[in-house]
N, C-alpha and C positions, 0 to 999 in steps of 0.2 A: 653864564649861558657862555656857547662857547663859541672859539674866534676861527674860522671859515683861511685857508690858508691853495687859494687855489696855484694849479702848474701847470704854465697852458705851452703849443707854439705851435708852432707854421707849417714844420717836416719833422718828419720822424727823424731819431739817431745823434740827436744831440743832450741824452743822459740827459733829458726828462724826468724821465722811473726813474732811472738813478737817482735822481736828484729831491726825484718826494718821499721813493726809503726810508732815504738816507734821512732824510729832517724831516721824518715819520721819527726815526729811531733818537736822529737825540731830540727830539722831544721828550719823550719819552724816557727814558735814559737815563737821558743826560740831562736833566733840567727835573723827572720827576714830573710834568707835566705827565699828567695820561691826553692819552692821540686815538688818537683813529686815522689809518691813511687809507683815505679809498678811491679803487679805482677803476674808474669810469671808460682805460678800452676797454667797450665791449666784447668780450671774443677773443681782444687780440691786445690781452694785459700782461702783463709779463710781476710788477710787483709781491706775486706768489712765492717766484722767482728764486730773487731781487733777499728775496727773507728767507730760504730755502723755506717755504709751508708749500704744503699737501689741503688746499684749503676745499668742506667738505659742505661748504655749500655758499652761496652771495649773496647783490645783492636778488638779486634774477627772483633770490622766493621772498622779496618782499612786499611785491609787485600787489598782488594778491589784497595785501594786506595795508600800502602802503599810506593812506588816506586811516589810517588808524595805531600804528608806530607805538610800542610800548616797547620796555625800559629789554620784557622778555623779549618780545620780538629779535630785536640786535640777538640778546648773548644767540640767539639760534639761528645767525645766520655769520655772526661777525668766528673769524680764525685769533686766537692773544696769537703773540710771536714774543712775546715776554713781556710778565705784570706788565705792567699801565699803554702797551702796542697793544695795539689789535686793528686784525686791518679786514675791509669790508671788500671782502678780493669781487671782481669781475665776474660775466657765466665764460664755465668754459664753452659755453657756445656760440658758435657763429652764426652771428643773422643780416644780417640784411635789413628789415623793421622794426623800426626806429620802438623802441624798451620805454624809455624810460620823457615823459615830458614833464615840459621845467616848473612844473604843479606837481608831479614824480618827487624829482632834486627837491625839491625846497620841503616836499611832508619832508624825506629819508633826509635834509639837513637840522629842520628843526626838532625832530629827535634827537642823531648825535647830540643837538647845542648840547641837552642836558643832559648827558648824559659825560661829554671829556669838556678838554680844557680849551681842546684844540685839535679840531680837524682837517686832512690836508688831502687835498684832492687830486692825483694822478690824470689826466685827464686825455685827451685820444690827438694825434696833432693836428691841423688843423682847424679848418671850423664842422660843426653838425649841432645839430639840436639839442642834443643833450650838454655839447662843451660852452652850447650862448647860454644853458640856463646859470650852470656852476658858476661864466663869467657871469654873470648876471648882482647872484647871489652872493659870491665870499665878501668878505673882507675887508684880506690883500689878495692883489690878483700877479704873477709872477710874471712876465714872458722872452723861455730856456729858445738862446738862440749857440752857435759854436762865428768863430768871427771867419770868414772863409766866403767867399763871394754864392753859394748856394745859400749858406743859410744868411745873405743877408738881404739880396734879394726876397726869397722865404719871407721874411721876417715882418720886410717892407710890407710888400705885399699887403701881410697876413694887416696889419698895423691901419695897415688904411679902415681895411676892410673888418674887422674886431669893431661887434659894436661899442656907447658910448668911453667912447678910443680912451678920452678925458681919465679915467680913473683906468686908466693903465697903474699899479706905484712902482714897478719898476723892472728894468732885462735886469738880465744873472747870464754875462756872456762866461760859458765851458767852453773847455778844453781852448783857454786861450797859452801860449807857452812867447817864449823872448822872440823867436823869429815870427810870428802870426804875420803875413799880410797887412794886419790895418793894424790899429793898436787897441784900444777899450771906450780912449779917450771920440776921439774917433766911428766907431757905432754908436755911443750918444752923438754926434753929435750929425750922426751921417740921419741918428735915427728919430730923433729930434722928444727925445724917450731918456728920464732922470737915472741916471745909474746902480742898479743897487747891491750887484755883486758879479762878480769877479772869479771862477773857478778856475786854480791851473791842469794842464795835463796829467796823468799819473795812469798806464795806465798798468800797469804790478798791478794798481787798487782795484782801477774798476777789473781790470781779467779779475781774481777770485771775489772783485763783487757777484757779475757777475753767472760764474761759472758755476761755485760752493757758495752763493747766498751768504756771505761774508759783506759786512758792511760799513763801504769804505769808518765811516763813525767812527764804526770799532778801534778800529786796527788802527795803536799806533803808530807806527811807521806809511799812511796810506796820507800824501797831501791832502789828497782831495780831503778826505777823513774831515782831519784836519780843519782848510781851510770852513766849510760846508757843518765843522763843527762851531766855528767861529758869527758865522753866517745866522743857527739859528739860538744864538744869543742875541746879536741886532731883530732879528724879530721877534723875540719875547718880550726885548723892549717895547718892542710895536706896539706888540696887544698890552701889552701892560700898560700904557700913557695910551689906548691907542678905548679899556678897561673900565678905569679910571675916572 
């Protein structure tokens, strides 16, 4: 059965989608674990751009059959990035209507667990019905933030409101620099959650990723890519321990 890793954040602009996309590539290519990345940012997702893909289908194409999903249904909806890494893209049209219920998300993940070793969820910033479902169903729940006042305040409020607060796996601090106003330890103490990873500022690596769809983890010169590769290895140890 596949292991689900949910990537969450209180606000946008903290690098959540870059982390999700790069973890998927690190798992699938670096560690040879069959991996699916699901973009749950309905209508506003960017994971396809971060992987330089042009999906013809998305998870919205599965809604009509979501309670009876087969491997064939999934094959028709996913977009392959490279062997071992698939993307289930977000719908290309933004809608105000709720598109997935908790039952829908559960059915989708149940089917994906049968086909993949790892499933990485790229969620939308802040609270939503889809995010609440993803949070409750993920095996590992990581909250991404940046070391600045807006990020800290938004994350503190998010952690107070998030369901099943005690089940958060840990925090991931992104864009950390030596001159940041607060240290990782100060952030950990302030928010009262386990610090799981600290990722460095890497303007050139991020620029190549968002502009040309070149994942940081595939670039040896990328400081962020190196950190995410190391982080992916730590996460794999966790998943192996929990499944054995």
